[in-house]
C-alpha positions, 0 to 999 in steps of 0.5 A, spaced: 172 765 322 178 760 324 179 763 331 172 762 333 172 754 330 179 754 334 175 756 341 170 752 339 175 746 339 178 748 345 172 749 349 167 744 346 171 738 346 170 735 353 171 738 360 177 734 361 183 732 356 189 727 357 195 730 361 200 728 355 196 731 350 195 737 353 202 738 355 204 737 347 198 742 345 201 747 350 208 746 347 212 743 353 214 737 349 215 737 342 212 730 341 206 726 345 211 721 346 216 725 350 210 728 354 208 721 355 215 719 357 216 725 362 209 724 365 211 716 366 218 718 369 214 723 374 217 729 371 209 732 371 205 732 378 198 734 379 198 737 386 204 734 388 203 727 386 205 723 380 200 722 375 199 717 369 199 720 362 192 718 361 190 722 367 184 727 365 186 734 367 180 740 367 181 747 367 183 750 374 188 744 375 195 746 378 201 742 374 208 742 376 212 740 370 220 739 370 223 740 364 231 739 364 233 744 370 227 748 369 221 747 373 214 750 371 208 751 376 202 752 372 194 753 372 190 750 366 186 755 363 184 752 357 183 745 354 186 743 347 187 737 343 190 741 337 197 743 337 197 751 335 202 756 335 206 758 341 202 764 342 195 760 342 199 755 347 201 760 352 193 762 352 192 754 355 196 756 362 198 761 367 204 760 370 205 762 377 209 768 379 213 764 384 215 759 378 217 765 373 221 768 379 224 761 380 226 760 373 229 767 372 233 766 378 236 759 376 237 762 369 241 768 372 245 763 376 247 759 371 249 764 367 254 767 372 256 760 374 256 755 369 256 748 370 262 744 370 263 741 364 258 745 360 263 748 355 265 741 352 262 739 346 261 732 343 267 727 343 274 729 346 279 730 341 285 725 340 289 730 344 284 731 349 284 723 350 291 723 351 291 728 356 285 724 360 289 717 359 295 720 362 291 723 368 288 717 369 295 713 369 298 718 374 292 718 379 292 713 384 287 714 390 290 709 395 297 712 394 295 719 394 293 719 401 
């Protein structure tokens, strides 16, 4: 019985919903504030154009979502203003095959050739700080040429 209420909630709300609310419900971002901030920064695009967080989206709209190094290209399949489980959230959109292939390729490349400095965690130790200061003291770009 609860699933029929959820379906009614998704379809009967409106024919459109704010993009920041949908991104949060589809679990692309943990909070609505994060979703709003990313839309304002241009990390979410509709048909290649920047949009505002208040932009109303409809079923069938195509969105490009940049999250860190990942880029998702999705088509909106359903609308929801409530955040549900991950399985429910995945029913809200359809990721294009090109997007899936591109993300898999980037993930594989990152695994094979990690980004320089990605192995550093947190603040440098006292020993690391000494090494950095020694290196900077020895480094003189005008003298090295």
